[in-house]
mmCIF file of the C-alpha atoms, coordinates in Angstrom:
data_MODEL
# 
_entry.id   MODEL 
# 
loop_
_atom_site.group_PDB 
_atom_site.id 
_atom_site.type_symbol 
_atom_site.label_atom_id 
_atom_site.label_alt_id 
_atom_site.label_comp_id 
_atom_site.label_asym_id 
_atom_site.label_entity_id 
_atom_site.label_seq_id 
_atom_site.pdbx_PDB_ins_code 
_atom_site.Cartn_x 
_atom_site.Cartn_y 
_atom_site.Cartn_z 
_atom_site.occupancy 
_atom_site.B_iso_or_equiv 
_atom_site.pdbx_formal_charge 
_atom_site.auth_seq_id 
_atom_site.auth_comp_id 
_atom_site.auth_asym_id 
_atom_site.auth_atom_id 
_atom_site.pdbx_PDB_model_num 
ATOM 1   C CA . UNK A 1 1   ? 20.739  -25.550 12.554  1.00 0.00 ? 1   UNK A CA 1 
ATOM 2   C CA . UNK A 1 2   ? 23.528  -24.115 14.718  1.00 0.00 ? 2   UNK A CA 1 
ATOM 3   C CA . UNK A 1 3   ? 25.620  -27.315 14.830  1.00 0.00 ? 3   UNK A CA 1 
ATOM 4   C CA . UNK A 1 4   ? 26.170  -27.083 18.588  1.00 0.00 ? 4   UNK A CA 1 
ATOM 5   C CA . UNK A 1 5   ? 27.323  -30.274 20.291  1.00 0.00 ? 5   UNK A CA 1 
ATOM 6   C CA . UNK A 1 6   ? 26.904  -31.515 23.834  1.00 0.00 ? 6   UNK A CA 1 
ATOM 7   C CA . UNK A 1 7   ? 30.164  -30.070 25.163  1.00 0.00 ? 7   UNK A CA 1 
ATOM 8   C CA . UNK A 1 8   ? 29.428  -26.635 23.724  1.00 0.00 ? 8   UNK A CA 1 
ATOM 9   C CA . UNK A 1 9   ? 26.085  -26.699 25.568  1.00 0.00 ? 9   UNK A CA 1 
ATOM 10  C CA . UNK A 1 10  ? 27.850  -27.673 28.803  1.00 0.00 ? 10  UNK A CA 1 
ATOM 11  C CA . UNK A 1 11  ? 30.304  -24.769 28.426  1.00 0.00 ? 11  UNK A CA 1 
ATOM 12  C CA . UNK A 1 12  ? 27.428  -22.334 27.736  1.00 0.00 ? 12  UNK A CA 1 
ATOM 13  C CA . UNK A 1 13  ? 25.551  -23.630 30.804  1.00 0.00 ? 13  UNK A CA 1 
ATOM 14  C CA . UNK A 1 14  ? 28.596  -23.279 33.083  1.00 0.00 ? 14  UNK A CA 1 
ATOM 15  C CA . UNK A 1 15  ? 29.365  -19.760 31.807  1.00 0.00 ? 15  UNK A CA 1 
ATOM 16  C CA . UNK A 1 16  ? 25.703  -18.801 32.198  1.00 0.00 ? 16  UNK A CA 1 
ATOM 17  C CA . UNK A 1 17  ? 25.680  -20.168 35.755  1.00 0.00 ? 17  UNK A CA 1 
ATOM 18  C CA . UNK A 1 18  ? 28.832  -18.235 36.627  1.00 0.00 ? 18  UNK A CA 1 
ATOM 19  C CA . UNK A 1 19  ? 27.668  -14.976 35.013  1.00 0.00 ? 19  UNK A CA 1 
ATOM 20  C CA . UNK A 1 20  ? 23.997  -14.973 35.997  1.00 0.00 ? 20  UNK A CA 1 
ATOM 21  C CA . UNK A 1 21  ? 24.045  -17.028 39.174  1.00 0.00 ? 21  UNK A CA 1 
ATOM 22  C CA . UNK A 1 22  ? 21.625  -19.725 40.257  1.00 0.00 ? 22  UNK A CA 1 
ATOM 23  C CA . UNK A 1 23  ? 18.795  -17.262 40.974  1.00 0.00 ? 23  UNK A CA 1 
ATOM 24  C CA . UNK A 1 24  ? 18.627  -15.597 37.575  1.00 0.00 ? 24  UNK A CA 1 
ATOM 25  C CA . UNK A 1 25  ? 19.654  -18.513 35.329  1.00 0.00 ? 25  UNK A CA 1 
ATOM 26  C CA . UNK A 1 26  ? 16.203  -20.230 35.200  1.00 0.00 ? 26  UNK A CA 1 
ATOM 27  C CA . UNK A 1 27  ? 14.536  -16.907 34.368  1.00 0.00 ? 27  UNK A CA 1 
ATOM 28  C CA . UNK A 1 28  ? 17.085  -16.262 31.614  1.00 0.00 ? 28  UNK A CA 1 
ATOM 29  C CA . UNK A 1 29  ? 16.557  -19.747 30.173  1.00 0.00 ? 29  UNK A CA 1 
ATOM 30  C CA . UNK A 1 30  ? 12.775  -19.250 30.121  1.00 0.00 ? 30  UNK A CA 1 
ATOM 31  C CA . UNK A 1 31  ? 13.190  -15.847 28.456  1.00 0.00 ? 31  UNK A CA 1 
ATOM 32  C CA . UNK A 1 32  ? 15.538  -17.205 25.795  1.00 0.00 ? 32  UNK A CA 1 
ATOM 33  C CA . UNK A 1 33  ? 13.242  -20.172 25.089  1.00 0.00 ? 33  UNK A CA 1 
ATOM 34  C CA . UNK A 1 34  ? 10.254  -17.805 24.832  1.00 0.00 ? 34  UNK A CA 1 
ATOM 35  C CA . UNK A 1 35  ? 12.166  -15.649 22.316  1.00 0.00 ? 35  UNK A CA 1 
ATOM 36  C CA . UNK A 1 36  ? 13.075  -18.720 20.233  1.00 0.00 ? 36  UNK A CA 1 
ATOM 37  C CA . UNK A 1 37  ? 9.441   -19.884 20.309  1.00 0.00 ? 37  UNK A CA 1 
ATOM 38  C CA . UNK A 1 38  ? 8.247   -16.453 19.173  1.00 0.00 ? 38  UNK A CA 1 
ATOM 39  C CA . UNK A 1 39  ? 10.772  -16.403 16.330  1.00 0.00 ? 39  UNK A CA 1 
ATOM 40  C CA . UNK A 1 40  ? 9.791   -19.933 15.271  1.00 0.00 ? 40  UNK A CA 1 
ATOM 41  C CA . UNK A 1 41  ? 6.064   -19.100 15.363  1.00 0.00 ? 41  UNK A CA 1 
ATOM 42  C CA . UNK A 1 42  ? 6.652   -15.930 13.352  1.00 0.00 ? 42  UNK A CA 1 
ATOM 43  C CA . UNK A 1 43  ? 8.669   -17.856 10.756  1.00 0.00 ? 43  UNK A CA 1 
ATOM 44  C CA . UNK A 1 44  ? 5.884   -20.454 10.480  1.00 0.00 ? 44  UNK A CA 1 
ATOM 45  C CA . UNK A 1 45  ? 3.274   -17.713 10.071  1.00 0.00 ? 45  UNK A CA 1 
ATOM 46  C CA . UNK A 1 46  ? 5.316   -16.077 7.307   1.00 0.00 ? 46  UNK A CA 1 
ATOM 47  C CA . UNK A 1 47  ? 5.787   -19.432 5.583   1.00 0.00 ? 47  UNK A CA 1 
ATOM 48  C CA . UNK A 1 48  ? 2.041   -20.121 5.741   1.00 0.00 ? 48  UNK A CA 1 
ATOM 49  C CA . UNK A 1 49  ? 1.183   -16.678 4.424   1.00 0.00 ? 49  UNK A CA 1 
ATOM 50  C CA . UNK A 1 50  ? 3.643   -17.015 1.539   1.00 0.00 ? 50  UNK A CA 1 
ATOM 51  C CA . UNK A 1 51  ? 2.211   -20.392 0.561   1.00 0.00 ? 51  UNK A CA 1 
ATOM 52  C CA . UNK A 1 52  ? -1.301  -18.908 0.609   1.00 0.00 ? 52  UNK A CA 1 
ATOM 53  C CA . UNK A 1 53  ? -0.147  -16.006 -1.549  1.00 0.00 ? 53  UNK A CA 1 
ATOM 54  C CA . UNK A 1 54  ? 1.467   -18.405 -4.024  1.00 0.00 ? 54  UNK A CA 1 
ATOM 55  C CA . UNK A 1 55  ? -1.732  -20.453 -4.190  1.00 0.00 ? 55  UNK A CA 1 
ATOM 56  C CA . UNK A 1 56  ? -3.788  -17.297 -4.772  1.00 0.00 ? 56  UNK A CA 1 
ATOM 57  C CA . UNK A 1 57  ? -1.374  -16.256 -7.519  1.00 0.00 ? 57  UNK A CA 1 
ATOM 58  C CA . UNK A 1 58  ? -1.760  -19.670 -9.157  1.00 0.00 ? 58  UNK A CA 1 
ATOM 59  C CA . UNK A 1 59  ? -5.554  -19.438 -8.940  1.00 0.00 ? 59  UNK A CA 1 
ATOM 60  C CA . UNK A 1 60  ? -5.426  -15.936 -10.405 1.00 0.00 ? 60  UNK A CA 1 
ATOM 61  C CA . UNK A 1 61  ? -3.266  -17.184 -13.269 1.00 0.00 ? 61  UNK A CA 1 
ATOM 62  C CA . UNK A 1 62  ? -5.694  -20.049 -13.896 1.00 0.00 ? 62  UNK A CA 1 
ATOM 63  C CA . UNK A 1 63  ? -8.609  -17.603 -13.898 1.00 0.00 ? 63  UNK A CA 1 
ATOM 64  C CA . UNK A 1 64  ? -6.851  -15.479 -16.520 1.00 0.00 ? 64  UNK A CA 1 
ATOM 65  C CA . UNK A 1 65  ? -6.395  -18.603 -18.671 1.00 0.00 ? 65  UNK A CA 1 
ATOM 66  C CA . UNK A 1 66  ? -10.077 -19.452 -18.216 1.00 0.00 ? 66  UNK A CA 1 
ATOM 67  C CA . UNK A 1 67  ? -11.098 -15.940 -19.217 1.00 0.00 ? 67  UNK A CA 1 
ATOM 68  C CA . UNK A 1 68  ? -8.955  -16.184 -22.338 1.00 0.00 ? 68  UNK A CA 1 
ATOM 69  C CA . UNK A 1 69  ? -10.759 -19.419 -23.233 1.00 0.00 ? 69  UNK A CA 1 
ATOM 70  C CA . UNK A 1 70  ? -14.093 -17.624 -22.650 1.00 0.00 ? 70  UNK A CA 1 
ATOM 71  C CA . UNK A 1 71  ? -14.940 -20.096 -19.842 1.00 0.00 ? 71  UNK A CA 1 
ATOM 72  C CA . UNK A 1 72  ? -15.669 -22.780 -22.473 1.00 0.00 ? 72  UNK A CA 1 
ATOM 73  C CA . UNK A 1 73  ? -13.942 -26.146 -22.823 1.00 0.00 ? 73  UNK A CA 1 
ATOM 74  C CA . UNK A 1 74  ? -11.833 -25.726 -19.684 1.00 0.00 ? 74  UNK A CA 1 
ATOM 75  C CA . UNK A 1 75  ? -9.404  -28.377 -18.568 1.00 0.00 ? 75  UNK A CA 1 
ATOM 76  C CA . UNK A 1 76  ? -10.294 -30.090 -15.269 1.00 0.00 ? 76  UNK A CA 1 
ATOM 77  C CA . UNK A 1 77  ? -7.520  -28.184 -13.445 1.00 0.00 ? 77  UNK A CA 1 
ATOM 78  C CA . UNK A 1 78  ? -8.777  -24.834 -14.709 1.00 0.00 ? 78  UNK A CA 1 
ATOM 79  C CA . UNK A 1 79  ? -12.374 -25.746 -13.882 1.00 0.00 ? 79  UNK A CA 1 
ATOM 80  C CA . UNK A 1 80  ? -11.342 -26.725 -10.344 1.00 0.00 ? 80  UNK A CA 1 
ATOM 81  C CA . UNK A 1 81  ? -9.513  -23.422 -9.904  1.00 0.00 ? 81  UNK A CA 1 
ATOM 82  C CA . UNK A 1 82  ? -12.521 -21.466 -11.135 1.00 0.00 ? 82  UNK A CA 1 
ATOM 83  C CA . UNK A 1 83  ? -14.772 -23.392 -8.737  1.00 0.00 ? 83  UNK A CA 1 
ATOM 84  C CA . UNK A 1 84  ? -12.410 -22.670 -5.828  1.00 0.00 ? 84  UNK A CA 1 
ATOM 85  C CA . UNK A 1 85  ? -12.425 -18.981 -6.679  1.00 0.00 ? 85  UNK A CA 1 
ATOM 86  C CA . UNK A 1 86  ? -16.229 -18.947 -6.864  1.00 0.00 ? 86  UNK A CA 1 
ATOM 87  C CA . UNK A 1 87  ? -16.430 -20.635 -3.460  1.00 0.00 ? 87  UNK A CA 1 
ATOM 88  C CA . UNK A 1 88  ? -13.952 -18.142 -1.995  1.00 0.00 ? 88  UNK A CA 1 
ATOM 89  C CA . UNK A 1 89  ? -15.895 -15.217 -3.432  1.00 0.00 ? 89  UNK A CA 1 
ATOM 90  C CA . UNK A 1 90  ? -19.147 -16.604 -2.030  1.00 0.00 ? 90  UNK A CA 1 
ATOM 91  C CA . UNK A 1 91  ? -17.614 -17.044 1.421   1.00 0.00 ? 91  UNK A CA 1 
ATOM 92  C CA . UNK A 1 92  ? -16.355 -13.454 1.365   1.00 0.00 ? 92  UNK A CA 1 
ATOM 93  C CA . UNK A 1 93  ? -19.658 -11.957 0.285   1.00 0.00 ? 93  UNK A CA 1 
ATOM 94  C CA . UNK A 1 94  ? -21.714 -14.110 2.704   1.00 0.00 ? 94  UNK A CA 1 
ATOM 95  C CA . UNK A 1 95  ? -19.301 -15.035 5.542   1.00 0.00 ? 95  UNK A CA 1 
ATOM 96  C CA . UNK A 1 96  ? -21.977 -15.877 8.144   1.00 0.00 ? 96  UNK A CA 1 
ATOM 97  C CA . UNK A 1 97  ? -24.246 -17.953 5.941   1.00 0.00 ? 97  UNK A CA 1 
ATOM 98  C CA . UNK A 1 98  ? -24.201 -21.647 6.741   1.00 0.00 ? 98  UNK A CA 1 
ATOM 99  C CA . UNK A 1 99  ? -23.408 -23.927 3.849   1.00 0.00 ? 99  UNK A CA 1 
ATOM 100 C CA . UNK A 1 100 ? -26.367 -26.185 3.120   1.00 0.00 ? 100 UNK A CA 1 
ATOM 101 C CA . UNK A 1 101 ? -25.874 -29.464 1.343   1.00 0.00 ? 101 UNK A CA 1 
ATOM 102 C CA . UNK A 1 102 ? -27.641 -29.447 -2.029  1.00 0.00 ? 102 UNK A CA 1 
ATOM 103 C CA . UNK A 1 103 ? -30.507 -31.894 -2.427  1.00 0.00 ? 103 UNK A CA 1 
ATOM 104 C CA . UNK A 1 104 ? -31.106 -34.148 -5.445  1.00 0.00 ? 104 UNK A CA 1 
ATOM 105 C CA . UNK A 1 105 ? -32.123 -31.351 -7.814  1.00 0.00 ? 105 UNK A CA 1 
ATOM 106 C CA . UNK A 1 106 ? -29.234 -29.093 -6.734  1.00 0.00 ? 106 UNK A CA 1 
ATOM 107 C CA . UNK A 1 107 ? -31.465 -26.394 -5.183  1.00 0.00 ? 107 UNK A CA 1 
ATOM 108 C CA . UNK A 1 108 ? -29.862 -25.154 -1.952  1.00 0.00 ? 108 UNK A CA 1 
ATOM 109 C CA . UNK A 1 109 ? -32.737 -22.825 -1.072  1.00 0.00 ? 109 UNK A CA 1 
ATOM 110 C CA . UNK A 1 110 ? -35.215 -25.703 -0.946  1.00 0.00 ? 110 UNK A CA 1 
ATOM 111 C CA . UNK A 1 111 ? -32.984 -27.659 1.428   1.00 0.00 ? 111 UNK A CA 1 
ATOM 112 C CA . UNK A 1 112 ? -33.192 -24.904 4.034   1.00 0.00 ? 112 UNK A CA 1 
ATOM 113 C CA . UNK A 1 113 ? -37.011 -24.889 3.993   1.00 0.00 ? 113 UNK A CA 1 
ATOM 114 C CA . UNK A 1 114 ? -39.283 -27.293 5.825   1.00 0.00 ? 114 UNK A CA 1 
ATOM 115 C CA . UNK A 1 115 ? -39.727 -30.669 4.097   1.00 0.00 ? 115 UNK A CA 1 
ATOM 116 C CA . UNK A 1 116 ? -42.809 -30.927 1.881   1.00 0.00 ? 116 UNK A CA 1 
ATOM 117 C CA . UNK A 1 117 ? -45.237 -33.831 1.679   1.00 0.00 ? 117 UNK A CA 1 
ATOM 118 C CA . UNK A 1 118 ? -44.614 -35.814 -1.517  1.00 0.00 ? 118 UNK A CA 1 
ATOM 119 C CA . UNK A 1 119 ? -47.799 -37.958 -1.534  1.00 0.00 ? 119 UNK A CA 1 
# 
């Protein structure tokens, strides 16, 4: 990134030792490393947020295409995007509800009830 070689690091260390002294040099190194870690973490957070925004934009675009096709005869990619948006909307409207696995007939409400005798 900075293209700093070994000898440049040695010169920086010697100058830092002469300027700061042996008492303050370890504290300065920890402070500088903490600042670099904070900058790196912030850059990673921004990168993650941008990728999420781009994915949401793509899903929004796919939803517009699906609406134009009147939700009929959707391609598998569009259908997957619509399903992801439905799942996201359900998780926002009911964030504390546990997801129950659907049983054979697809009824989620029945899976949360006590099992019934089938004899």
